[in-house]
N, C-alpha and C positions, 0 to 999 in steps of 0.2 A: 392803656390800663390792661388791654387783651394782651399786649406785648409782655408787660410785666408779669401777668398771671401765667403765661406760657413759660417765661423764665424761671418763675418760682418752681414750676413743675419739674423742669429739667433740674434745677439745682438740688432738689431733695432727692433724686436719683442720677447721680452723675455717670454711673456705668452705663445706665440706658441710653445716655445721649452718644455712647460709642459704638452702638449698633446700627450699621448701614449696609447697604447692599454693596457686594464686591465691586459692581460695574460702575458704581459711581464714586468711588474712592481711589486714591493712590494706594501703592503698594498692595494691590489685590493679590498677587501671587504669594507674598509673605502671609497675609492675612488668611487665605485660604489654606495655606500649609498649616498655620497654627491651629485653625479650627478643625481641620481633618484629623491632626495628631493629637489634640489636647481638647478634652471635653471640660467646658467651664473655664474658670479662671480668666474671666473677662477683663478684670482689672489688671492681672498680671501681663495679658497679651497687649494691652493698651499701653501700659508702662514701657514695655520694651519696644514697641513701635514709636512711641514718642521719643525714647531715648536714642534710637537709632537715628531718626530725622534731626534731633537737635544735637546728636553727637554728645550725649551726657551719659552719666552712669547711674545704675540702678542697684538698690538693696532690697532683698526679698527675704523676709523671715518667715519661717514656718518649719513645721516638723518634717522629718524625713518622708520620702515617698509621695509628695503632693506636687510632683511635676516641675519643680523648680529647675532643675538642670535641663530636662527635656524640652522646657519652654525655650531655654536659650539656644540649645543645640538646634531645634527646628528652625528658629528665626535665622540663626547664622547660615545654615544650610539653604533655606529658601531665598535668603538674600545674596547668596553667592559670596559670603565672607569667609575668610580664613579664621579658624577656631582654635582656641587653646583652652583646655579645661585643667584645673588643678585642684585637688583636694588638700587644703591646708591641714597642718598638723603642729604640735608643739615645737618639733625640732626643724620646721621649714627653714631651709637655707636660701640665701638670695638667689645662687646660681640655678637652683631648681625652677625658679620662676623667670629667669631672663636668659637662659641657654646654658650650653655646656661649658664647663670650665676646662680650658687646654693649657697644658704645661709644655713650654717650649724651652729647649736646651740648645745654646748655641756657644761657639768659642767667644771667649772674652778677649778683647784687644790686648790687654796685659797679661793674657794667659790664663789658663783654667778654663771654667765653663760658667756661662750665665744663664740663669733660669728665670724664666718669666712666665706669669700666669695671665692668660688671656680668656676672653668670653667668645665663644662661638655663638652669635646671636640666635636665638629661639624664643619659645615661650610668648611671654607678654611683649617682648621686642618685635616680634614679627607678625603678631595675630591682630586682625581687624576687630574680633570680638572675642572676649575671654570670659570665663566663668571662674569665679574664685570661690570655691565650696567651702563652707565652715570657715569664713574669714576670721571670726572672733578667736579662733584657735592659733592664728599665727602669732610667732613671738614678736616682740617689739621691735627689734632691730629690722627684720624682713619686712614688717608691716609699714614701718616709717618709710622705708625706700620705695616699697610698693605703692603707697599713697602719693608719694612725690611723683612717681611714674604716671600714675592715673591723672594727676592733676596737670602736670607740665607736658606730658607726652613726648618726652624726649628724655634721652639716656645719655649721662656723662660720667663714664667709669674710666678704670685703669686701660681697657682695651681700645678706648676711643681716641687716645692721645688729647689733643686739644680741641677735638671736634665733639660736637652734640649729636648724637643719632636721633633722628626723628622718627617717632613711633607711627606706625599706619593705624593705630588703635582708634576705632571710632566709639565703641561702648564697652564697658565692662559691667558684669552683672556679678554681684557678691550675694552669697546666701548665707544663712546662718540658722541654726535651731533656735527656737524660743529662748529667751533668756529672762522670762518672767520670774520673779521670787517663787520658790518652790517648784520649779520646772524640773521634771525628770531628766533633762538634757545635760544639766551642769555646765550650762554655757554662760559665760561672763559677757556682759553687754560691751559693745564697742564704745570706746572713748567718744564723746560727743563731737570732738573736732575731727576725729576720723570718720565718723558716720556722715558728718556733713560734706564729706567729698563725694557722697553718692546723692545726686540731687533728687531722684524720685525714689521713694521708699514705700514699701507695702508690705503687709502681712498677708501670709497665704495659709490656708487650711485644705484639709481634704473633704471629699464629699461624704465619706461615711461619718468621720468625727463631726461634722457640720450638720449633719441630717438632711443633706440635700438628696433624697432619695431617687428623684427623677434622673439627676445627674448621674448618680451612682449606677442606675440601670443602663444608662447610655454607655458608661465606661465598660461595663459587663459585655454589652452587645458589640462594642468595637473590638474587644480583645477576644471574643469568642469565636471570631471568624477565621481564626488561624492564620491572621496576616501577621508580618513582621511589625515589631513595635517601631521601626523605623524604616518606613517605606522609601524605595529607591526613586529618584527624581532625575530625569533625564538632563542631558547637558543643556538643552534648549531651555527648559523651565528654569534652571539655575541662572542661565544668561538673563532671562526676562526679569528674574527677581533683582538681580544686580543692576540692571538697567532702570528698573522702578525705582531702586534706592538712590540711584544718581539723579534721577529726575526730582525726587522728593527732596534732596539735599539742595539742589539749585533753586527749587520753589521756595524752600525755607528762608533762603537768603533775601528773596523777594518780597516777604510777607511784611506788611505795615501793621502798627499797633496804633489806631487812633488816639487821639487825646482824651475823649470821654472814656475809652477803655482803661487807659493809663490811670485815670483819675479814680475810677471804680476800684481798680486794684489797689490803689494808695489808701482809698477809703476802707477796704476790707482790713489792711494791715492796721489802720488807725483803730478800728473797732477791736481788733484783737488786743491790742496794748491798753486802749483807754477804757474799754467796757468789760473785757474779759480777763484783765489781770496778767496778761503775757509780759514777762519780763526776762531779764538776763539770768535770774536765779532759777527759773523753773521751765525754760524754754531755750531754744537755739534759733532765734529770729535774726539771722544774719543778713547784712546788706548784699553780701554775694548771692546768696541763695534767693532772696526775695525781691531784690530790686534788678537783678541782672539775669540770673538763671531762670527765674520765673517767666520772663519775657521769652527766651528762647523755646522754653516748653509751649507756652501759649502759641507761639508762632507754628511749632510743630503740629499742635492741635488743629490749627487752621489748615495746614497742609493735608493732614487726614481727612478733613471735611471738604476739601477741595475748594478752598477759600484763599484769596490773596490778601485778605484783611482779617484781623481779629476781631471778634465780636465779644460781648460781655460773658457770654456763656463759656469763653475759653478760660475765664478765671477760675474755673472750677478745677483745673489742674492742681490747684492748691491742695486738693485732697490727697494728691501723691507727694506734696512737698512738706506735708505737716505730720506725717504718720508717726515719727519717731521725734520730731523737733518741737511737738507741743505736748502738754499733758493730754493723756488719753481722752479725758472727759472733754476737753476742748476741741481736740481734733474731731471727734464724733459730731460736733456741732458746725463744723465747717461748711457743709452744703447749705445749712439754714442760714448761717451769717452771710454768706454769699448772696443767697436769694433774697435777704432783707435788704442788703445794700444795693442790690439791683433794682428791686422794687422801689426803694425810696428815690433812687436815681431817676427812674422812669417817671414817678409821680411829680418830682420836682421839676423835671425837664418838660 
């Protein structure tokens, strides 16, 4: 029962569980860089770290100027990853995302001239981490191909012949302005099927608009010292970050999910459907996300905690998976639903 009480406390405050000393956790270099450069945004930092380890994608929705892009850039630099940033717009063309379009002219065998259009790989085809800013503004044609690239991590186009180019892409971070009805940003929400490609999802806000005045004061202190908004990191630091990420990736493959934890995850999903009315009309509760991807993210969380085995508390990653997949009212109850399932499981055990 003491164990259950402790789990109940953790589940009601999932972000608090993510605070650990650097010296006891993997990815110390990346975490230190994020905390040095970005004040607050604990959930965003955690989501990016989980995504990097699990090699999944992240969607962050929030107003301009709340460090969405800075978060991705800082993580990419600290982890030694190649980085691609693109600001989406209504006229985004595919070649702007995948590299330069090259026109080749050569003599034709039967005379005359043969003109071919090829792609010089770049952008998302060569980056290990990419940020797709204002993704909801992308036109349908470019967005459909982009999402296929994110999902398959390979490119098969006119320039590849019969071969498929394997992408080095580890993680994509897509951002968008709020799409709530009445929002001043005139942003249309992503189609649910498109949004589902981003396993981890969260809302982000600013310190001022949210009334977090202690955090706002710390931001003022940070940028009143005349330092660059993007501090230089020496080559050794970047190498350390890259090595940490490689170790975390290897550790992720070795993490196990015990049967009792798997059963608790299934029980939470049952509760959502049978008790809270989640269905295909009001939610996006796909097998891919909640039976496959959820386990990958749970194992990533175990790696961050320095464990080789998942525990019941790792189910709290569902907080990141349900932000836009469930009705907002039900999503807000996720920590309590998980806590109740864990408590009942401990009591019956």
